[in-house]
N, C-alpha and C positions, 0 to 999 in steps of 0.2 A: 504493500500499500504507499508506503513512505515513497517508493520510485516514481508511483502514478500523482503525490502531491509534489515533487519535485517536477515532473514534467506541466504539471499546472501552472507553477511559477514562471517557467520558461516559457510558457504560451502566453502567459499575462503579460511577460515581460515584451513580447514581440508584439502583444497588440499596443501596448501603451509606446510603444517605439515604430509603429510601422511606418513604414515611408509611402506606402500608397495606399487605398481603399483595396484592393484586391488584397494585397498581405495581410491585411486587417482584417478582412472578410473568412480568406482562409485559416488564418489562428484564431479567430472566434468560432469557427465551424470547427476546429480538432478540439478547442476545449468541449464545445457543446459535445460532441460524440464520446469522449470520456466522461463528462459527466452524468450522461444517460445511461451509461452503462456500470458506472461506479455512483450511484445518487448520494451515495454516503460521506463522498467527498467533500461536498459543500459544508464545508464549516457553518459557516455563518447565514446561511438560507435558511428561514425562518427560526430565526435562535429564541431557546427557551432559557431562562436563566434556573440553573441547577447549583442544589448545594450538596457538594460532595463531601462525605466525613470520612476519615483516615484513622486507624488506630492509633498514629503515634507519629512525633513529629517526622520521624525517618521518612516514613509512608507520605507526609504531608511534602517535604522537599522534592520525593520523588515524583509526585501528583503535578507538583509545582512545573518541576522540569521538564515534563510529558507533555504539559500544557504549553508552555512558552516552545518545546520546539516543532506544535504546530502554529505558531502564532495567535494563540488564545491568551486572554490579558487574564489571568485568574484575580481575584479579589477577597475582601472577607469585610464584614459589614462591622461598627463598633460593637463591643461586647460579644461577639461571636468568640467562640472557642478558638484557639491554636489551632487546632486538628481541622477546623474547617475550612474548604476551598469553595468559592463561590465560581461562575464562569455561566458565560452567555454563548449556546453554542446549539448548534443542528443535534437533535433526538437520534438520528440515524449515527451519524460520528462518534455522538458520547457513547454510545452501543455497542457499534460494531468497532472501532477504533480505540477509541482513548480511554475506557475503563477496561476493553480485553489488555491492552498493551500495559495499563497501569498493574492489573492483576497479575501477569506475567513477571514484570520485573518485581514487583513486591515480594513475592513467593521467593523468586533470587535473592533479593536484598536480607531477607528474613532467615533464609539459610546462611546467608554469610554471614551475619550477625550473630549467631547462634554458632556458627563454626569460630567465631573470634572470641566470643564470651566463653565458650569452654575452653579453649587454648590459654587464655588469661587465667582462669581459674586453676586450671591442672598447672599452670607457673608459678601460682601463688601458693595454692597447696595440693600434694599430691595425695590423694586417699583413695585407696582400693576399694571401700564400702561408701559408695556415695549416698546409699538411702537412707533416708530418715526411720530411724528405730523408734516404737513408742510416742509417735508425735515429737521426739526432743532431736535436735541437730547435732551432732557429734561435731 
């Protein structure tokens, strides 16, 4: 999908810098063909405001990075939780691209954080029996 978004950006640049009406028409036709085939690529067509909640600051940073990758401007209202991200985007784009990508990267991020945490804890104190015994930590 990302390569399609890049193609659309290049086509939009061709439309903006077209030297003749024919060049502009050809570029607009190419863009229309791509968007008809992949309607979810129209990020800002019929935008809806969404409140996206994340589980941690790390997930929030990840979500914001993905939004910025697609030129979506995330924001937050006064007094909203720090793990909340607001966006104005197309519903199809949110469901088919942005949120799917966020979930995939979030799984990888959480696995990485868990590995780093386990490694750090093992360096602090190596204990062969990590189980909790009778509700007490040893």
